[in-house]
C-alpha positions as CSV (number, residue, x, y, z in Angstrom):
1,M,-37.0,-1.2,-13.5
2,K,-39.4,-3.1,-11.1
3,Q,-37.3,-6.3,-11.9
4,L,-34.1,-4.5,-11.4
5,W,-35.0,-3.1,-8.2
6,H,-36.4,-6.4,-7.1
7,L,-33.1,-8.0,-8.0
8,I,-31.1,-5.4,-6.1
9,T,-33.0,-5.7,-3.1
10,S,-33.4,-9.5,-3.1
11,L,-31.9,-11.8,-0.4
12,K,-30.6,-14.1,-3.3
13,L,-28.0,-11.3,-4.5
14,T,-26.9,-11.2,-0.9
15,V,-26.1,-15.0,-0.7
16,V,-24.4,-15.0,-4.0
17,C,-22.1,-11.9,-2.9
18,L,-21.2,-13.6,0.4
19,S,-20.5,-16.9,-1.3
20,F,-18.2,-15.3,-3.9
21,S,-16.6,-13.4,-1.3
22,M,-15.7,-16.7,0.7
23,L,-14.4,-18.1,-2.6
24,I,-12.2,-15.1,-3.2
25,V,-10.9,-15.4,0.3
26,F,-10.1,-19.3,-0.2
27,V,-8.8,-19.0,-3.6
28,G,-6.5,-16.1,-2.7
29,T,-5.2,-17.6,0.4
30,L,-4.0,-20.5,-1.6
31,A,-2.6,-18.2,-4.3
32,Q,-0.4,-16.5,-1.8
33,V,1.8,-19.6,-1.6
34,E,3.2,-19.1,-5.1
35,Q,2.1,-15.5,-6.0
36,G,2.8,-13.9,-2.8
37,L,0.6,-11.2,-0.7
38,Y,0.9,-8.1,-2.7
39,L,0.4,-9.7,-6.1
40,V,-2.8,-11.7,-4.7
41,Q,-4.1,-8.4,-3.2
42,D,-4.1,-6.6,-6.4
43,R,-5.3,-9.7,-8.6
44,Y,-8.1,-11.0,-6.3
45,F,-9.0,-8.4,-3.8
46,K,-8.2,-5.2,-5.4
47,S,-9.8,-5.6,-8.8
48,L,-13.3,-5.9,-10.5
49,F,-12.7,-9.3,-12.0
50,V,-10.1,-12.2,-11.5
51,F,-8.4,-12.7,-15.1
52,W,-6.8,-16.0,-16.3
53,G,-4.7,-16.8,-19.3
54,P,-2.5,-19.3,-20.6
55,E,1.3,-18.9,-19.4
56,G,3.3,-16.9,-21.9
57,S,0.2,-15.6,-23.7
58,D,-1.1,-12.0,-23.9
59,W,-4.7,-12.6,-23.7
60,Q,-6.8,-13.1,-20.6
61,I,-10.4,-13.7,-19.8
62,P,-12.3,-13.1,-16.7
63,I,-13.2,-16.2,-14.7
64,M,-14.6,-14.8,-11.4
65,P,-15.6,-11.4,-9.8
66,G,-13.0,-9.6,-7.8
67,G,-13.1,-8.2,-4.3
68,Y,-14.0,-4.7,-5.3
69,L,-16.9,-5.9,-7.7
70,V,-18.2,-8.1,-4.9
71,G,-17.9,-5.5,-2.3
72,I,-19.6,-2.8,-4.5
73,L,-22.5,-5.2,-5.3
74,L,-22.9,-6.2,-1.7
75,M,-23.1,-2.5,-0.6
76,I,-25.6,-1.6,-3.2
77,N,-27.6,-4.7,-2.1
78,L,-27.5,-3.8,1.5
79,I,-28.4,0.0,1.0
80,A,-31.3,-0.9,-1.3
81,A,-32.6,-3.3,1.0
82,F,-32.3,-1.0,3.8
83,M,-34.1,1.6,2.0
84,A,-36.8,-0.8,0.6
85,K,-37.7,-2.9,3.7
86,F,-36.7,-1.2,6.8
87,K,-38.5,1.5,8.6
88,W,-37.3,3.9,11.3
89,T,-39.5,2.6,14.1
90,R,-38.7,1.9,17.7
91,K,-38.9,-1.7,17.4
92,K,-36.4,-1.7,14.6
93,I,-34.0,0.9,15.7
94,G,-31.4,-1.6,16.6
95,I,-31.5,-3.3,13.3
96,C,-31.3,0.2,11.5
97,I,-28.1,1.0,13.3
98,S,-26.6,-2.5,12.8
99,H,-27.0,-2.0,9.0
100,L,-25.6,1.4,9.0
101,G,-22.7,0.2,10.8
102,I,-22.2,-2.6,8.0
103,I,-22.5,-0.1,5.3
104,L,-19.9,2.3,7.1
105,L,-17.5,-0.9,7.4
106,L,-17.6,-1.5,3.7
107,L,-17.4,2.2,2.7
108,G,-14.4,2.5,5.1
109,Q,-12.7,-0.3,3.8
110,L,-13.0,0.9,0.2
111,A,-11.7,4.3,1.1
112,T,-8.7,2.6,2.9
113,D,-7.7,0.8,-0.1
114,L,-7.8,3.8,-2.1
115,L,-6.6,6.6,0.1
116,S,-4.1,4.9,2.5
117,R,-0.3,4.4,1.9
118,E,2.8,2.9,3.5
119,S,6.3,4.2,3.0
120,A,9.5,4.2,4.7
121,M,11.8,7.1,6.1
122,E,15.4,6.3,6.6
123,I,17.6,8.8,8.5
124,K,21.2,8.5,9.3
125,E,22.2,9.8,12.9
126,G,22.7,13.6,12.5
127,A,20.9,13.8,9.2
128,T,17.8,15.3,8.2
129,S,14.9,13.9,6.1
130,S,11.6,15.5,5.0
131,H,10.4,12.6,2.6
132,S,9.5,9.0,2.7
133,S,9.8,6.1,0.1
134,D,7.1,4.0,-1.1
135,F,7.4,0.2,-0.4
136,R,6.3,-1.0,-3.7
137,I,5.5,1.7,-6.1
138,N,8.6,3.2,-8.2
139,E,9.2,6.3,-10.4
140,L,11.6,7.3,-13.2
141,V,13.0,10.6,-12.4
142,I,14.8,13.2,-14.4
143,I,16.7,15.6,-12.1
144,D,17.7,19.0,-13.2
145,Q,21.0,19.9,-11.1
146,G,21.4,23.2,-12.7
147,N,20.4,25.2,-9.7
148,P,22.8,24.8,-6.8
149,A,20.4,25.7,-4.2
150,K,17.4,23.4,-5.4
151,D,17.0,20.5,-7.6
152,K,14.1,20.3,-10.1
153,V,12.6,16.9,-10.2
154,Y,10.5,15.4,-13.1
155,A,9.0,12.2,-12.0
156,L,7.0,9.7,-14.2
157,A,5.1,6.8,-12.5
158,E,6.3,3.4,-13.4
159,S,2.9,2.5,-14.9
160,L,3.2,5.1,-17.5
161,V,6.8,3.9,-18.3
162,Q,5.5,0.2,-18.6
163,S,2.4,1.5,-20.8
164,K,4.6,3.5,-23.2
165,Q,7.2,0.8,-24.3
166,G,8.2,1.8,-27.8
167,A,6.5,5.3,-27.5
168,I,7.9,8.7,-27.1
169,I,6.9,10.7,-24.3
170,N,6.8,14.4,-25.3
171,N,5.5,16.5,-22.3
172,P,6.1,20.3,-22.6
173,S,7.1,20.4,-19.0
174,L,10.2,18.2,-20.0
175,P,13.2,19.7,-21.4
176,F,13.5,17.0,-23.9
177,Q,11.6,13.9,-25.2
178,L,11.8,10.4,-23.6
179,K,11.6,7.1,-25.6
180,I,10.9,4.1,-23.6
181,E,12.8,1.4,-25.4
182,A,12.1,-1.3,-22.9
183,F,10.8,-2.1,-19.3
184,W,11.2,-5.1,-17.3
185,P,9.1,-5.6,-14.1
186,N,11.8,-7.7,-12.3
187,V,15.5,-8.6,-13.5
188,S,18.7,-10.1,-12.3
189,L,21.6,-8.0,-13.0
190,T,25.3,-8.8,-13.4
191,G,28.4,-7.1,-14.7
192,T,30.1,-10.1,-16.3
193,L,29.1,-13.5,-17.6
194,E,32.5,-15.1,-17.1
195,D,34.5,-16.5,-14.2
196,S,38.1,-15.8,-13.3
197,Q,39.4,-18.3,-15.9
198,G,37.1,-16.6,-18.8
199,Q,34.6,-19.4,-19.0
200,L,30.9,-18.8,-19.1
201,K,29.2,-19.3,-15.9
202,A,26.6,-21.9,-16.0
203,D,24.0,-19.9,-14.3
204,H,24.5,-16.9,-16.5
205,A,23.6,-18.5,-19.8
206,D,20.2,-17.0,-20.0
207,Y,21.5,-13.4,-19.4
208,Q,21.4,-10.8,-22.3
209,R,23.5,-7.6,-22.7
210,V,21.9,-4.3,-22.0
211,E,21.8,-2.3,-25.2
212,A,22.5,1.1,-23.5
213,T,24.9,3.7,-25.1
214,T,25.6,5.8,-22.0
215,G,26.3,5.2,-18.4
216,F,25.8,1.6,-17.4
217,S,26.4,0.0,-20.7
218,N,28.5,-2.9,-19.6
219,V,25.5,-4.8,-17.8
220,Y,23.8,-8.1,-18.4
221,L,20.2,-8.9,-17.2
222,K,18.0,-11.7,-17.0
223,P,14.0,-11.2,-16.8
224,M,12.7,-12.9,-13.6
225,P,9.2,-13.6,-12.1
226,P,7.8,-11.3,-9.5
227,Q,9.1,-11.9,-5.9
228,T,6.5,-13.7,-3.6
229,S,8.3,-13.1,-0.3
230,M,6.9,-10.0,1.6
231,D,10.6,-9.1,2.6
232,S,11.7,-9.1,-1.1
233,R,11.3,-6.3,-3.6
234,D,11.3,-6.6,-7.4
235,T,14.1,-4.9,-9.4
236,R,12.5,-2.8,-12.0
237,A,14.5,-1.9,-15.0
238,A,14.4,0.1,-18.2
239,I,16.1,1.5,-21.3
240,I,15.3,5.3,-21.8
241,E,16.4,7.0,-25.0
242,V,16.7,11.0,-24.5
243,M,15.7,12.8,-27.6
244,D,16.3,16.3,-28.7
245,G,13.8,16.5,-31.5
246,G,14.9,13.8,-34.1
247,T,18.5,13.6,-32.7
248,S,19.4,10.9,-29.8
249,V,21.1,12.3,-27.1
250,G,21.7,8.9,-25.5
251,K,20.4,5.6,-24.1
252,W,20.5,5.0,-20.4
253,F,19.8,1.9,-18.6
254,V,18.1,2.5,-15.2
255,A,17.2,0.1,-12.5
256,T,15.8,0.5,-8.8
257,I,19.1,-0.9,-7.5
258,L,21.3,1.3,-9.5
259,D,22.5,5.0,-8.7
260,P,21.2,7.9,-10.9
261,Q,23.4,8.6,-13.7
262,T,24.4,12.2,-14.7
263,W,25.2,14.0,-17.8
264,T,25.3,17.5,-19.4
265,Y,22.8,18.9,-21.7
266,Q,22.8,22.4,-23.1
267,G,25.1,23.5,-20.6
268,R,23.1,22.1,-17.7
269,E,23.5,18.9,-15.5
270,Y,20.9,16.3,-15.4
271,S,20.7,12.8,-13.7
272,I,18.3,10.1,-14.6
273,G,17.5,6.8,-12.5
274,M,14.6,4.7,-11.3
275,R,13.7,4.9,-7.6
276,A,10.9,4.2,-5.1
277,K,8.2,6.8,-5.2
278,R,8.8,9.6,-2.6
279,Y,6.2,11.6,-0.7
280,Y,7.4,14.9,0.5
281,E,6.2,16.7,3.6
282,D,5.9,20.1,5.0
283,F,8.2,19.3,8.0
284,S,11.5,17.8,8.5
285,M,12.9,15.2,11.0
286,T,16.6,15.0,12.3
287,L,17.8,11.8,14.0
288,L,19.6,12.6,17.1
289,K,20.3,9.3,18.7
290,A,19.6,5.7,17.5
291,T,19.3,3.3,20.4
292,H,19.4,-0.5,19.9
293,E,19.5,-2.6,23.2
294,N,19.6,-6.4,23.6
295,Y,18.7,-8.6,26.3
296,T,21.9,-9.2,28.5
297,G,24.1,-12.1,27.2
298,T,21.9,-12.7,24.1
299,N,21.5,-11.2,20.6
300,E,17.8,-10.8,21.1
301,P,16.5,-7.3,20.8
302,R,14.9,-5.5,23.8
303,N,14.3,-2.1,22.6
304,F,14.6,0.1,19.6
305,A,14.4,3.8,20.2
306,S,15.0,7.0,18.0
307,R,15.2,10.5,19.5
308,V,14.5,12.9,16.7
309,Q,14.1,16.6,16.3
310,L,10.8,17.6,14.6
311,R,10.9,20.8,12.9
312,N,8.0,22.6,11.1
313,R,8.5,26.0,9.5
314,Q,4.9,26.8,8.7
315,T,4.0,26.3,12.4
316,G,7.3,27.3,14.0
317,E,7.4,23.9,15.8
318,D,10.6,22.8,17.1
319,R,10.7,19.8,19.6
320,E,12.3,16.5,20.4
321,V,10.2,13.4,20.1
322,L,11.0,9.8,21.2
323,I,9.9,7.1,19.0
324,Y,10.3,3.6,20.1
325,M,8.7,0.1,20.0
326,N,4.9,0.2,20.3
327,H,5.1,4.2,21.0
328,P,4.7,5.7,17.3
329,L,4.8,9.4,16.6
330,R,1.3,10.7,15.2
331,Y,1.7,13.9,13.3
332,Q,-0.4,15.8,10.4
333,G,-2.4,12.6,9.8
334,L,0.9,10.4,9.5
335,T,1.9,7.7,12.0
336,F,5.6,6.9,12.3
337,Y,6.5,3.4,13.6
338,Q,9.9,2.3,14.5
339,Y,10.5,-0.3,11.8
340,Q,14.2,-0.9,11.4
341,M,17.5,0.2,12.7
342,T,21.3,-0.1,12.3
343,A,22.8,0.7,15.7
344,G,24.5,-0.8,18.5
345,E,28.1,-2.3,19.1
346,M,28.1,-4.4,15.8
347,V,27.6,-1.2,13.7
348,Q,30.5,0.6,15.8
349,R,32.8,-2.3,15.2
350,Q,32.4,-2.2,11.5
351,G,32.6,1.6,11.4
352,L,29.2,2.2,9.9
353,D,26.8,5.2,10.6
354,P,23.9,4.3,12.8
355,S,20.7,4.7,11.3
356,S,16.9,4.4,11.8
357,T,14.0,3.5,9.5
358,F,10.4,4.4,10.3
359,Q,7.4,3.0,8.7
360,V,5.1,6.0,7.7
361,V,1.4,5.1,7.6
362,K,-1.2,7.4,6.3
363,N,-5.0,6.2,6.5
364,P,-7.5,9.1,6.9
365,T,-10.2,6.6,7.2
366,W,-8.6,4.7,10.3
367,V,-11.4,5.6,12.7
368,S,-14.0,4.1,10.4
369,P,-13.9,0.2,11.3
370,Y,-13.8,1.0,15.0
371,L,-16.8,3.2,14.8
372,A,-18.6,0.7,12.4
373,C,-17.9,-2.0,15.1
374,V,-19.4,0.0,17.9
375,M,-22.5,1.0,15.8
376,V,-23.1,-3.0,14.9
377,G,-22.4,-3.9,18.6
378,L,-24.6,-1.0,19.9
379,G,-27.4,-1.8,17.4
380,L,-27.6,-5.6,18.2
381,T,-27.5,-4.8,22.0
382,I,-30.3,-2.3,21.4
383,Q,-32.2,-4.8,19.5
384,F,-31.8,-7.6,21.9
385,M,-32.9,-5.4,24.7
386,I,-36.0,-4.3,23.0
387,H,-37.0,-7.9,22.5
388,L,-36.0,-8.9,26.0
389,V,-38.2,-6.3,27.4
390,G,-41.2,-7.2,25.3
391,F,-40.8,-10.9,26.1
392,L,-40.6,-10.0,30.0
393,R,-43.9,-8.0,29.6
394,K,-45.5,-10.8,28.1
395,R,-44.4,-13.3,30.9
396,R,-45.6,-11.0,33.6
397,P,-48.3,-12.8,35.4
398,N,-51.9,-11.1,35.9
399,T,-52.3,-10.5,39.6
400,T,-56.0,-9.6,39.9
401,A,-57.0,-8.8,43.7
402,L,-59.5,-11.3,45.0
403,E,-62.4,-10.0,47.2
404,P,-62.8,-11.9,50.5
405,S,-66.1,-13.8,50.5
406,S,-68.2,-13.9,53.5
407,A,-68.6,-17.3,55.3
408,S,-72.1,-18.6,55.9
409,T,-72.8,-19.8,59.2
């Protein structure tokens, strides 16, 4: 135990963790060119280990620690060294405050990764919405439309769908069983492989027909590598077989770019589809007016503004709010930023409905980095002032009063 405690509190562990953190930043930055930002974040920074394996193989080995492991070890090392080597004395109070600030910064970053989320809320002018959709996470949904007043939604995370390929999901809350025939993280879809003359298109040679019996059955797909651009999204796809005991009701092909498909089962209407994960709120927002202004004589946007009606039945709140560039709405722990807009003269000429999209950010620990930086700066300032005052005291000259001596005559 003494050797372990000595290792945890040693400066060597601090140097090793800092070295690995710089290595992760360097390697991760280079990997963004081919793998994209989001994949690099998950693989290098939001993981305990960074794995590597031959392309096309199913096995991988850890080759270096990930960001989570380095951060946890560095935080443990910092806390242990703080407990073992620092004492609460007036001469070291600045160092103590600075160390507490660094600890808070590490804990706050971990909490932000685990608790924060970003989503988008798109509303057409005159329409109302009470949910936002995740940018990256998707879900398989089964919607019971038997009640005209309210739909009942069964949502399965895409991670569950991916891990259950070939297996049957038999959940008591579901009205039937679901068999996951296949899952693709990203695909390219087409409805035909031939051109107008009936010839096979050259770029469609690698496409395969979807083995679905109901709904979108005349579809061809090609597995694709993950998207690397921040503005692009992967097209998730799967083949889901609905089972009634040992009897097959049908096989449906679902994808994030396809509309839900409806069928009747035991006298009730159901629909199945894959979509972005939704986050429902206790309040609603109605888009009253979407304003898109350009600089005079140019197509450069000058201002995006959305006037919305905010309603909350639980609190009785009903008010108008203006959301525009650099002026978000903060409400119930959420921040609504003006993200995208479809409005203006071009929309009117094309006969489209004006709409506005808000970026919805939830970050319960948003204040932690600001507080941590203030603590570190305050601690360093206090420590500097303590040493400065001590230095000035030592430099102060001894001014001893000299008694005048009587001159002899």
